[in-house]
VEXDREN-2710 file (C-alpha; in Angstrom, 1 decimal):
% VEXDREN-2710
k/r/px/py/pz
1/UNK/-0.2/-0.9/-0.1
2/UNK/1.7/3.4/-0.8
3/UNK/0.6/6.8/-0.4
4/UNK/2.6/10.1/-1.6
5/UNK/3.5/12.1/1.7
6/UNK/3.9/15.8/2.1
7/UNK/6.7/17.6/2.8
8/UNK/6.4/20.3/4.9
9/UNK/9.3/22.1/6.8
10/UNK/10.1/22.5/10.4
11/UNK/8.6/26.5/9.7
12/UNK/5.7/25.9/7.8
13/UNK/3.9/24.6/11.5
14/UNK/6.7/25.8/13.9
15/UNK/6.8/24.2/16.8
16/UNK/7.6/25.6/20.6
17/UNK/7.7/24.5/23.9
18/UNK/5.2/25.8/25.6
19/UNK/2.8/24.7/22.6
20/UNK/4.4/21.1/23.3
21/UNK/3.4/21.7/27.0
22/UNK/0.1/23.2/26.7
23/UNK/-1.1/19.9/24.1
24/UNK/0.9/17.9/26.8
25/UNK/-1.9/19.5/29.5
26/UNK/-4.6/18.8/26.9
27/UNK/-4.2/15.5/26.7
28/UNK/-4.3/15.1/30.3
29/UNK/-7.5/16.8/30.6
30/UNK/-8.6/14.5/28.2
31/UNK/-7.9/11.2/29.7
32/UNK/-8.8/12.9/33.0
33/UNK/-12.4/14.2/32.2
34/UNK/-13.0/10.7/30.2
35/UNK/-12.1/7.8/33.2
36/UNK/-13.8/9.3/35.4
37/UNK/-17.6/8.5/34.8
38/UNK/-16.6/5.2/35.1
39/UNK/-16.1/4.4/38.9
40/UNK/-19.2/7.0/39.0
41/UNK/-21.5/4.1/37.0
42/UNK/-22.5/1.8/39.5
43/UNK/-23.9/4.6/41.5
44/UNK/-26.0/6.0/38.7
45/UNK/-26.9/2.9/38.0
46/UNK/-28.3/2.3/41.5
47/UNK/-30.0/5.4/41.4
48/UNK/-31.9/4.9/38.5
49/UNK/-32.6/1.1/39.5
50/UNK/-31.4/0.1/36.2
51/UNK/-31.3/-3.4/34.6
52/UNK/-27.4/-4.1/32.9
53/UNK/-29.3/-4.3/29.3
54/UNK/-30.7/-0.6/29.5
55/UNK/-27.6/0.7/31.1
56/UNK/-25.7/-1.0/28.4
57/UNK/-28.0/0.9/25.9
58/UNK/-27.9/4.2/27.6
59/UNK/-23.5/4.4/27.7
60/UNK/-23.7/4.3/23.8
61/UNK/-25.0/7.2/24.3
62/UNK/-21.4/8.6/25.1
63/UNK/-20.2/7.0/22.0
64/UNK/-23.1/8.7/20.0
65/UNK/-22.1/11.4/21.2
66/UNK/-18.7/11.0/20.2
67/UNK/-18.5/9.9/17.0
68/UNK/-21.2/12.6/15.3
69/UNK/-18.7/15.1/16.9
70/UNK/-15.5/14.0/15.5
71/UNK/-15.9/15.5/11.8
72/UNK/-18.2/18.8/12.9
73/UNK/-14.7/19.6/15.3
74/UNK/-12.3/18.2/12.6
75/UNK/-14.2/20.9/10.5
76/UNK/-14.2/23.7/13.0
77/UNK/-10.4/23.8/13.9
78/UNK/-9.5/23.9/10.4
79/UNK/-11.9/26.9/10.4
80/UNK/-11.8/28.9/13.8
81/UNK/-8.6/27.1/15.3
82/UNK/-7.8/24.7/17.0
83/UNK/-7.5/26.6/20.6
84/UNK/-11.3/27.7/20.6
85/UNK/-12.4/24.2/19.9
86/UNK/-9.9/22.6/22.7
87/UNK/-11.6/25.3/25.3
88/UNK/-15.4/25.0/24.0
89/UNK/-14.9/21.2/24.2
90/UNK/-13.3/21.2/27.7
91/UNK/-16.7/23.4/28.9
92/UNK/-19.0/20.9/27.3
93/UNK/-17.3/18.5/29.4
94/UNK/-16.8/20.4/33.0
95/UNK/-20.7/21.2/31.9
96/UNK/-22.0/17.4/31.8
97/UNK/-19.9/15.7/34.7
98/UNK/-22.1/16.6/37.0
99/UNK/-24.9/17.0/35.5
100/UNK/-24.5/13.5/35.0
101/UNK/-25.0/13.0/38.7
102/UNK/-27.6/14.7/39.0
103/UNK/-30.4/12.4/36.0
104/UNK/-33.6/10.7/37.6
105/UNK/-34.6/9.7/34.2
106/UNK/-33.3/7.0/31.8
107/UNK/-33.8/10.1/28.9
108/UNK/-32.0/12.7/31.1
109/UNK/-29.4/10.4/31.4
110/UNK/-29.0/9.7/28.0
111/UNK/-29.4/12.7/26.5
112/UNK/-26.5/14.2/29.0
113/UNK/-24.5/11.3/28.1
114/UNK/-25.1/12.1/24.4
115/UNK/-23.9/15.8/25.3
116/UNK/-20.6/14.9/27.4
117/UNK/-19.3/12.3/24.7
118/UNK/-19.7/15.1/22.1
119/UNK/-17.1/17.1/24.6
120/UNK/-15.1/14.0/24.7
121/UNK/-15.1/13.7/20.4
122/UNK/-14.9/17.4/20.1
123/UNK/-11.2/17.7/21.9
124/UNK/-10.1/14.1/21.6
125/UNK/-10.4/14.8/17.8
126/UNK/-8.8/19.1/17.8
127/UNK/-6.2/17.5/20.4
128/UNK/-4.8/15.0/18.4
129/UNK/-5.1/17.7/15.3
130/UNK/-2.9/20.3/17.5
131/UNK/-0.1/16.9/18.1
132/UNK/-0.1/16.1/14.1
133/UNK/0.8/19.7/13.4
134/UNK/2.9/20.2/15.8
135/UNK/4.8/16.8/15.5
136/UNK/4.8/17.7/11.6
137/UNK/7.0/20.6/12.3
138/UNK/9.0/19.2/15.0
139/UNK/12.8/16.7/13.8
140/UNK/11.7/14.7/16.3
141/UNK/9.0/11.7/17.3
142/UNK/5.4/13.3/20.0
143/UNK/2.6/11.9/19.5
144/UNK/3.7/9.2/21.8
145/UNK/4.5/11.1/24.3
146/UNK/1.2/13.3/23.7
147/UNK/-0.6/9.5/24.2
148/UNK/0.9/8.9/27.5
149/UNK/-0.6/11.9/29.3
150/UNK/-3.8/10.7/28.1
151/UNK/-3.5/7.3/29.9
152/UNK/-1.7/9.1/32.2
153/UNK/-4.5/11.4/33.0
154/UNK/-7.0/8.0/32.9
155/UNK/-5.5/6.5/35.5
156/UNK/-4.9/9.4/38.0
157/UNK/-8.9/9.8/37.0
158/UNK/-10.5/7.3/37.6
159/UNK/-7.6/6.5/40.6
160/UNK/-8.5/9.6/42.5
161/UNK/-12.2/9.4/41.9
162/UNK/-12.6/5.8/42.9
163/UNK/-10.5/7.1/46.1
164/UNK/-12.8/10.4/46.8
165/UNK/-15.8/7.8/46.5
166/UNK/-14.5/5.2/48.9
167/UNK/-13.6/8.3/51.2
168/UNK/-17.7/9.1/51.4
169/UNK/-17.3/12.0/48.8
170/UNK/-21.0/12.6/48.0
171/UNK/-21.2/11.3/44.1
172/UNK/-21.7/15.8/43.0
173/UNK/-18.9/17.1/45.4
174/UNK/-16.4/14.8/43.4
175/UNK/-17.3/15.6/40.4
176/UNK/-17.0/19.3/41.0
177/UNK/-13.7/18.6/42.3
178/UNK/-12.8/16.9/38.8
179/UNK/-14.0/19.9/37.2
180/UNK/-12.0/22.4/39.1
181/UNK/-9.3/21.0/38.9
182/UNK/-10.2/20.7/34.5
183/UNK/-10.7/24.2/34.8
184/UNK/-7.1/24.9/36.1
185/UNK/-5.1/22.6/33.5
186/UNK/-7.4/24.5/31.1
187/UNK/-6.7/27.8/32.5
188/UNK/-3.0/27.2/32.4
189/UNK/-2.6/25.9/29.4
190/UNK/-5.1/27.2/26.5
191/UNK/-3.0/30.3/25.8
192/UNK/-0.7/28.4/24.4
193/UNK/-3.0/25.8/22.3
194/UNK/-2.8/26.8/18.4
195/UNK/-4.8/29.7/16.9
196/UNK/-5.1/28.2/14.3
197/UNK/-6.1/24.4/13.3
198/UNK/-5.2/21.7/10.1
199/UNK/-4.9/22.4/6.3
200/UNK/-8.1/24.1/5.0
201/UNK/-10.1/21.8/2.5
202/UNK/-13.1/22.3/0.3
203/UNK/-14.9/19.6/2.7
204/UNK/-15.5/19.8/6.0
205/UNK/-16.3/16.0/6.1
206/UNK/-15.4/12.9/4.5
207/UNK/-15.2/8.9/3.9
208/UNK/-11.7/7.9/4.8
209/UNK/-10.1/6.5/1.9
210/UNK/-6.3/4.9/0.6
211/UNK/-3.9/5.3/3.4
212/UNK/-6.2/6.9/5.5
213/UNK/-8.8/3.7/6.1
214/UNK/-5.9/1.4/5.9
215/UNK/-5.0/3.6/9.3
216/UNK/-8.2/3.8/10.5
217/UNK/-8.5/-0.2/10.2
218/UNK/-5.3/-0.3/12.5
219/UNK/-7.2/1.8/14.6
220/UNK/-10.3/0.3/14.8
221/UNK/-8.3/-3.1/15.6
222/UNK/-6.3/-1.5/18.5
223/UNK/-9.2/0.1/20.0
224/UNK/-11.2/-3.5/19.7
225/UNK/-8.5/-4.5/21.8
226/UNK/-8.6/-2.2/25.0
227/UNK/-12.8/-2.2/24.8
228/UNK/-12.1/-6.6/25.2
229/UNK/-9.7/-5.9/27.4
230/UNK/-11.2/-2.9/29.9
231/UNK/-14.9/-5.1/29.6
232/UNK/-13.2/-8.3/29.6
233/UNK/-10.4/-9.2/31.7
234/UNK/-12.5/-9.1/34.2
235/UNK/-14.2/-11.6/34.0
236/UNK/-11.6/-14.2/31.9
237/UNK/-9.7/-14.1/35.1
238/UNK/-12.6/-15.2/37.6
239/UNK/-14.3/-17.6/35.4
240/UNK/-11.5/-19.1/33.6
241/UNK/-8.9/-18.7/36.2
242/UNK/-10.4/-17.8/38.8
243/UNK/-9.5/-15.6/40.5
244/UNK/-11.4/-14.1/43.3
245/UNK/-13.7/-11.2/42.3
246/UNK/-11.6/-8.2/44.1
247/UNK/-8.5/-8.7/42.4
248/UNK/-10.0/-9.4/39.3
249/UNK/-9.3/-5.5/38.1
250/UNK/-5.4/-5.8/38.2
251/UNK/-5.6/-7.6/34.7
252/UNK/-7.0/-4.5/32.9
253/UNK/-4.2/-2.4/35.6
254/UNK/-1.8/-4.1/34.2
255/UNK/-2.0/-3.2/30.6
256/UNK/-3.0/-0.1/31.8
257/UNK/0.6/1.0/33.5
258/UNK/2.5/-1.1/30.8
259/UNK/-0.2/0.4/28.2
260/UNK/1.4/4.3/30.3
261/UNK/4.6/3.7/30.7
262/UNK/5.5/2.0/26.9
263/UNK/3.6/5.8/25.4
264/UNK/5.6/7.7/28.3
265/UNK/9.1/6.2/26.7
266/UNK/7.7/5.6/23.1
267/UNK/8.3/9.0/21.3
268/UNK/12.5/7.9/22.1
269/UNK/11.8/4.4/21.0
270/UNK/10.3/5.4/17.6
271/UNK/12.8/7.3/17.4
272/UNK/15.9/5.0/17.8
273/UNK/13.7/2.4/16.1
274/UNK/11.6/3.4/13.5
275/UNK/7.9/3.7/13.3
276/UNK/7.6/1.2/10.8
277/UNK/10.0/-1.9/13.8
278/UNK/7.7/-0.2/16.5
279/UNK/4.6/-1.1/14.9
280/UNK/5.8/-4.8/13.9
281/UNK/7.3/-5.7/16.9
282/UNK/4.0/-4.2/19.0
283/UNK/1.8/-5.8/17.2
284/UNK/3.6/-9.1/17.5
285/UNK/4.4/-8.4/21.2
286/UNK/0.8/-7.5/22.2
287/UNK/-0.3/-11.0/20.0
288/UNK/2.3/-12.9/22.2
289/UNK/1.1/-11.2/25.4
290/UNK/-3.4/-12.0/24.6
291/UNK/-1.8/-15.5/24.0
292/UNK/0.3/-16.0/27.3
293/UNK/-2.3/-14.3/29.1
294/UNK/-5.2/-17.1/27.5
295/UNK/-3.1/-20.4/27.1
296/UNK/-1.0/-20.6/30.1
297/UNK/-3.2/-21.8/32.9
298/UNK/-2.4/-19.6/35.7
299/UNK/-3.7/-16.4/36.3
300/UNK/0.3/-14.7/37.3
301/UNK/0.6/-15.7/33.1
302/UNK/-2.7/-14.0/32.6
303/UNK/-1.2/-10.8/34.2
304/UNK/2.1/-11.1/32.8
305/UNK/0.2/-11.5/29.2
306/UNK/-2.2/-8.2/30.3
307/UNK/1.4/-6.2/30.6
308/UNK/2.8/-7.5/27.4
309/UNK/-0.2/-7.0/26.0
310/UNK/-0.5/-3.3/27.2
311/UNK/3.5/-3.0/25.9
312/UNK/2.8/-4.2/23.0
313/UNK/-0.2/-1.8/22.0
314/UNK/1.2/1.4/23.2
315/UNK/2.6/3.3/20.5
316/UNK/1.0/2.6/17.9
317/UNK/-2.5/4.2/18.1
318/UNK/-0.2/6.9/18.4
319/UNK/2.0/6.1/15.0
320/UNK/-0.5/5.8/13.3
321/UNK/-2.0/9.6/13.9
322/UNK/1.4/10.5/12.8
323/UNK/1.3/9.3/9.8
324/UNK/-2.2/10.6/9.5
325/UNK/-0.8/13.9/9.8
326/UNK/1.9/12.8/7.0
327/UNK/-0.5/11.7/4.7
328/UNK/-1.2/13.9/1.2
329/UNK/-4.1/11.7/0.5
330/UNK/-7.0/13.5/3.6
331/UNK/-6.1/16.7/4.9
332/UNK/-5.4/16.0/8.7
333/UNK/-8.5/17.9/9.7
334/UNK/-10.7/15.5/8.1
335/UNK/-8.1/12.5/8.5
336/UNK/-7.5/12.4/11.8
337/UNK/-11.7/13.1/12.9
338/UNK/-12.1/10.0/10.3
339/UNK/-9.3/7.7/11.8
340/UNK/-10.8/8.6/15.4
341/UNK/-14.1/7.5/14.2
342/UNK/-13.0/4.6/13.3
343/UNK/-11.5/4.1/16.4
344/UNK/-13.8/4.9/18.5
345/UNK/-16.6/3.0/16.4
346/UNK/-14.3/-0.2/17.7
347/UNK/-14.1/0.6/21.5
348/UNK/-17.9/0.7/21.5
349/UNK/-18.1/-2.5/18.9
350/UNK/-15.2/-4.6/20.7
351/UNK/-17.4/-5.6/23.8
352/UNK/-20.2/-6.6/22.1
353/UNK/-18.1/-8.5/19.8
354/UNK/-16.6/-10.5/22.2
355/UNK/-19.9/-11.1/23.9
356/UNK/-21.4/-12.9/21.0
357/UNK/-18.5/-15.4/20.1
358/UNK/-18.2/-16.5/23.9
359/UNK/-21.2/-17.0/23.8
360/UNK/-21.9/-19.2/21.0
361/UNK/-18.1/-20.9/20.9
362/UNK/-16.0/-19.3/24.5
363/UNK/-14.6/-16.6/25.5
364/UNK/-11.0/-17.6/25.3
365/UNK/-11.7/-18.8/22.0
366/UNK/-13.3/-15.2/21.1
367/UNK/-10.2/-13.3/22.9
368/UNK/-7.5/-15.8/20.5
369/UNK/-9.5/-13.8/17.9
370/UNK/-8.1/-10.5/18.7
371/UNK/-4.4/-12.0/19.1
372/UNK/-5.3/-13.1/15.3
373/UNK/-6.1/-9.5/14.4
374/UNK/-2.8/-8.3/16.1
375/UNK/-1.2/-10.4/14.2
376/UNK/-2.6/-9.0/11.2
377/UNK/-1.5/-5.5/11.6
378/UNK/1.7/-6.4/11.9
379/UNK/1.8/-8.2/9.0
380/UNK/0.1/-5.5/6.7
381/UNK/2.7/-3.1/8.2
382/UNK/5.0/-4.6/7.0
383/UNK/3.7/-3.5/3.3
384/UNK/3.7/0.4/3.6
385/UNK/6.6/1.8/2.1
386/UNK/5.4/5.4/3.7
387/UNK/6.1/4.2/7.0
388/UNK/10.1/4.1/7.7
END
């Protein structure tokens, strides 16, 4: 698979240290704010007296809001700049998060989740466009470090919210504390965000094509894998490895921790090994980790496998977003939302895909199918000439 690469000079989009720091903070805000919702789900479910099936349908509203908003956010960044979109998207998240704790009906919760998801999607899209612009104007890889701050924000967000709830804080007060942190970080970083966006194009929206479609497929597989680990690792450890439910969360914790470490150190790794080798080795290591977790008969090996899976997956998506900023098939204001949307579709479809295969065959076979997809990623990357 080939594609012509643009050759911008660093002066085309000058990258300053202040702009890079603001981008890292924006990624942290995105991860922190998004993850803060997850520990609140059981409390909201209990308040509305809602069965799991109905709750699952309502949670789709968050993903729907994100996916539908991403193309709009991409178009807006090219017209009004990343800074304004980042500001508005973050404020939408800050407004919606406390409201989620006050909704007393399923309809109200669904609408608020959609609004919250819209803010998440717009922020994700705008910050990735800003990141591609800065990396393109830099002489070194930056994307893994940016995404590492998202992962770090997610770990701190989920952990701090869980800690406050365990201390007996009211749910609304917890969300107010989260919003205060987000607003403070936003006030520190927003003035250094880019006042311009990606390359202007005639089309505001566009279906992924050529190499952009392939990038989207890779992101779909990686996000599908991440969603499956998030939703099914604890079930696998308890049902198949007979691990105590109180400790079953260690599977995802091992995955998330090694992914965060891998991304925070990933820029140097990509610069040393090259993007192509990093993706191929990462995909194969991720597949091996998943096979280790499923085939070897002990929970200790399962935790090791999830840790290897996190390391392997860590830098593949950042490299793909870097590639989306280098290709010339589509402008980044259209390409990045398209790639992000395909990735989010993987997160939404992952748990359902695993559940369907698990019910039809077995959970172990369903998870092994992901390792086959990861091996396919490694094989496909070898044919991409534009990835050095």
